[in-house]
C-alpha positions as CSV (number, residue, x, y, z in Angstrom):
1,M,0.0,0.0,0.0
2,R,1.3,3.4,-0.9
3,L,-0.1,6.7,0.3
4,R,0.8,10.3,0.9
5,L,0.0,12.3,4.0
6,P,0.8,15.8,5.2
7,P,3.6,15.6,7.8
8,A,2.3,14.9,11.3
9,P,3.2,17.4,14.1
10,P,6.0,16.4,16.4
11,L,4.8,14.0,19.1
12,N,5.8,16.6,21.7
13,N,3.1,18.9,20.4
14,A,0.4,16.3,19.9
15,F,-1.0,16.2,23.4
16,F,-1.2,18.4,26.5
17,N,-2.5,17.7,30.0
18,V,-5.7,19.1,31.3
19,H,-6.3,19.1,35.0
20,G,-9.1,16.7,35.7
21,R,-9.2,15.2,32.2
22,G,-5.7,14.0,31.6
23,R,-4.0,13.9,28.2
24,T,-5.9,15.8,25.5
25,K,-5.2,16.1,21.7
26,S,-3.8,19.5,20.8
27,A,-5.5,21.7,18.2
28,R,-2.5,21.2,15.9
29,Y,-2.9,17.4,16.2
30,R,-6.6,17.5,15.6
31,R,-6.1,19.6,12.5
32,W,-3.5,17.1,11.2
33,L,-6.0,14.2,11.8
34,A,-8.6,16.0,9.8
35,A,-6.2,16.7,7.0
36,A,-5.0,13.1,7.0
37,D,-8.6,11.9,6.9
38,A,-9.2,14.1,3.9
39,Y,-6.3,12.5,2.1
40,Y,-7.6,9.1,3.1
41,V,-10.8,9.9,1.2
42,L,-9.0,11.4,-1.8
43,Q,-6.7,8.4,-2.1
44,K,-9.6,6.0,-1.7
45,L,-7.7,4.1,1.0
46,G,-11.0,2.6,2.3
47,A,-10.7,0.2,-0.7
48,A,-7.1,-0.6,0.1
49,G,-7.8,-3.4,2.5
50,K,-6.2,-4.0,5.9
51,I,-2.7,-5.4,6.3
52,E,-3.4,-8.2,8.8
53,V,0.0,-9.6,9.1
54,P,3.3,-8.3,10.6
55,F,4.3,-5.4,8.4
56,Q,7.1,-3.1,7.4
57,C,6.8,0.6,6.7
58,R,9.0,3.2,4.9
59,M,8.3,6.9,5.4
60,T,10.1,9.5,3.3
61,F,9.7,13.0,4.9
62,P,10.5,16.4,3.4
63,P,13.1,18.5,5.2
64,L,11.5,19.3,8.5
65,A,12.7,21.0,11.6
66,G,13.4,18.6,14.5
67,D,13.3,14.9,14.6
68,I,11.0,12.6,12.6
69,D,10.6,9.6,14.9
70,G,7.7,11.1,16.9
71,R,6.0,12.2,13.7
72,A,6.3,8.6,12.4
73,K,4.6,7.3,15.6
74,L,1.6,9.5,15.0
75,I,1.4,8.3,11.4
76,L,1.6,4.6,12.5
77,D,-1.1,5.2,15.1
78,W,-3.3,6.9,12.4
79,L,-2.8,3.8,10.1
80,V,-4.0,1.6,12.9
81,S,-7.0,3.8,13.8
82,R,-8.1,3.9,10.2
83,N,-8.0,0.1,10.0
84,L,-5.3,0.1,7.4
85,T,-2.9,-2.0,9.5
86,I,-3.0,-4.2,12.5
87,D,-1.6,-2.8,15.8
88,D,1.8,-1.0,15.2
89,R,3.5,-3.4,17.7
90,H,3.5,-5.7,14.7
91,C,5.6,-3.3,12.7
92,K,8.7,-5.4,12.2
93,K,10.7,-2.9,10.2
94,L,10.4,0.9,10.1
95,T,12.6,3.0,7.8
96,L,12.5,6.7,8.2
97,V,14.1,9.0,5.6
98,K,14.4,12.8,5.7
99,D,15.0,13.8,2.1
100,D,16.6,17.2,2.1
101,T,16.4,17.4,-1.7
102,R,12.6,17.7,-1.6
103,N,10.6,20.9,-1.0
104,K,9.8,21.5,2.7
105,L,6.1,21.7,1.8
106,D,6.0,18.2,0.3
107,M,3.9,15.3,1.7
108,V,5.2,12.3,3.5
109,D,5.5,9.3,1.1
110,I,4.5,6.1,3.0
111,E,4.9,2.5,1.8
112,V,3.4,-0.3,3.9
113,A,3.8,-4.0,3.0
114,P,3.8,-7.4,4.7
115,Y,7.1,-7.9,6.5
116,A,9.7,-9.7,4.4
117,P,12.9,-10.5,6.4
């Protein structure tokens, strides 16, 4: 399965604590979820079928400030929540690339496939 999504916000900016309620999604994270869902519809990912076996994933990011590992976690969680993959604990190989030759406004290219050792 191949798809493109806008870059997720850094994991550090995805949640904040609210006294009496606990962890809450930030406005920035909620906006990203809405944008990712719009791309889900545009790319017709509902017809893609769920990967129900251990999987591997490659994400190619545009040049972004900061690290990309927290951003990847949010994307993996989104894949699970949209029923595209099984739980991300079954992700056996994760390759993250920050491609500095791309435009910083580019999307994240994501490839997900059954794990092949």
